[in-house]
N, C-alpha and C positions, 0 to 999 in steps of 0.2 A: 384487508388494507383499509387505511383511512388517511386523511391528510388535512392540513390546515395551512392557510396562507400567512406569510410574514411580510410586512411592509419593509421597504428599504430603510436603512438607518438614516437619520436626519442629515448626517454628514455626507450622504451619498452611498452608492453601491447598488447592488442588485437586490431585488426582492427575493424571498425564499419560500420554500414549501417544506414543511415537516411532514414526513411520510411514515406511517406505521406499516411495516412489511410483514406479511405472513400471518398465520393464525396466532402466533405468539406475540404479534404486534410490537416488533422491535423497531426502534426509531432510526431514521436516516434524515439528515437535514440538508436539503438541496438548495443551492442558489439558483435563481431563475433569471435568465437573461434573454430578452427579445433582440435577436441579431438583425432581423428585418421584419417590418410590418407595413405592407403595402396592399392595395386592393387586389393585386394579382399574385402576391406571394407572402407567406408567413414562415419565419424561421425562428424557432424557440430552442434554447439550450438550457438544460438542467445539469448540475453536477453536484456531487457530494464526495468529500474526501474519504468518508468511511460509512459503513452500514453495519448490520447485524453480523455476529459470528466471525468477525475478522475480515469481512469483505471491504474492499477499498476501491477508490477511483471510479465511482459511478458516473456515467455519462449517458444522458438521454437527449436525443435531438428529434424534434418534431417539425416537419416541413409540410406546408399545405399550399395548394394552388387550385383555383377554380378550373374545372374542365368545361362546364357550360352552366346554364341557369340553375340546374338542380343537382349538380354533382361536383365533388371536390376530390382531387387526388391528395391523399394523405400518406406521407412517408415517415415512419417511426423507426429509429435506430437506437439501440442502447448497448452498453457494455459495462462490465465491472470486473474487478480482480478478486481472486479468492486466495486468502492466506491459509496457513496450515490448519487453523481451527475451522475455517469454513469448509475446507476440503474434507476434513474428518466428519463434520456435521453432515455435509452433502452425501458422503459415502454411507453413513449410518441411515440417513433418510431414504436413500435409494435402495438400501438392503432391507428396509422395514416398511414404513408407511408408504413410501413411493414405489415400492417394488412392482406393483401392477399398473402404475400410472404410465400413460403414453403421451407422446407428442402428436404432431400433425403430419409429419412426413411419412409417406408410405414407403416401407423398406422391403416389402414382399407381399405375398398372397398366401392365405391359408388354402388347404385342399378344396374348400367349398367356394373359393374365389374372393372371400372377404379380405379386406386389407389387413396387413400387419403394420402397425405404426411403430416408429422409433421410440425407444424407451431411454432409460438411464439419464445421463446428464443432458444430452441434446434434447430429449423429450421435455425435461424440466425447463430448459431455456425457452423452448417453443411455447410451453404453457404460459410462462411468465410474459413473453412478448404479446401473446394473445390477450392475456388479462389486462395489460396496459392499454392495448388497442380498444378493448371493450369498455374499459373505464372511461377513456377519452370520448368514445362515441356516446356512451350513456350520459356523460356530463353534457355534451353538446345537445343531444336530443331533449334533455330535461329542461333546457333554458326556455322552452315554449310554455312551461307551466308557471303559475304564479310562484313567487319566491318561497312562500311557506310550504309549497308542495313539491319543490324541485328535488329535495333529498329523497323522498319516498319514490318519486318517479325514476330517479337515477337507479335506486335499488331494484325496482321492478324491471327496468330495461336491462340492467346488467344481469340479473338473475335469469331472465328469459333468454338473453343472448348466450349466456354460459350453458344453459340447458340444451341449446341447439348443438353444442359440442360436448355432449354428456360423457363420452369416453375419456375426454381430456380434462374438462373443467367443472362439470356439474357439482354443485355444493348442496348440502342439506339445508333445509329452511332455517336451522339454527344459526347458520352463517349470517343470515339477514338480521337476526336478533342481535348477534355480536356486533354487526356494523351499526345498528341503532344505538346500542350501548356506548360504543366508542364515540359516536356523534354527540350523544347526550352528555357524556363526560367532557368532551371538548367544549361544548357550549357552556357548561357550568364553570369550567376552568377559565373561560373567557369572560365570565360574569354575565352571561346571557341566560334567559330563562331556559330550563331543561325541557 
């Protein structure tokens, strides 16, 4: 995944975020709207009419409110619709590359007592939700670093966090190289030094 910010149009409107989804880095263009921003509550909405492989109607909502001096309650919800092409692609993925991947919900126990996690479509949805959450927390935690080091700090935090959930999320180190390549290409496209 990768993303870049888009400023609102001069005539008004919402800002946007272009997102590259999945390892094939297919684009989705989200509008970004802050519904509420107060010291005790944040409510942000993102939406995209379409995404990769015939997916449509993306909705992401992030709410946050402080609990105390060092903790914040974060609520993340998202949804999207799958067209015929997306359903076929998801079925192929779940029967091939995603066949052994699992989600987070425990649906049973093995004879040795170890958990059996949900698989198939629900498992894929749970992995995506956790990836979004880890990306948000990595971004927020990286803000303490100098701007020139924030990207690498985000990658390190995200990678370490995903490794904690190895059965569901762990990626090879090559994944980090791919993220660096996408970031470098985005900077070059924006006329910034690579």
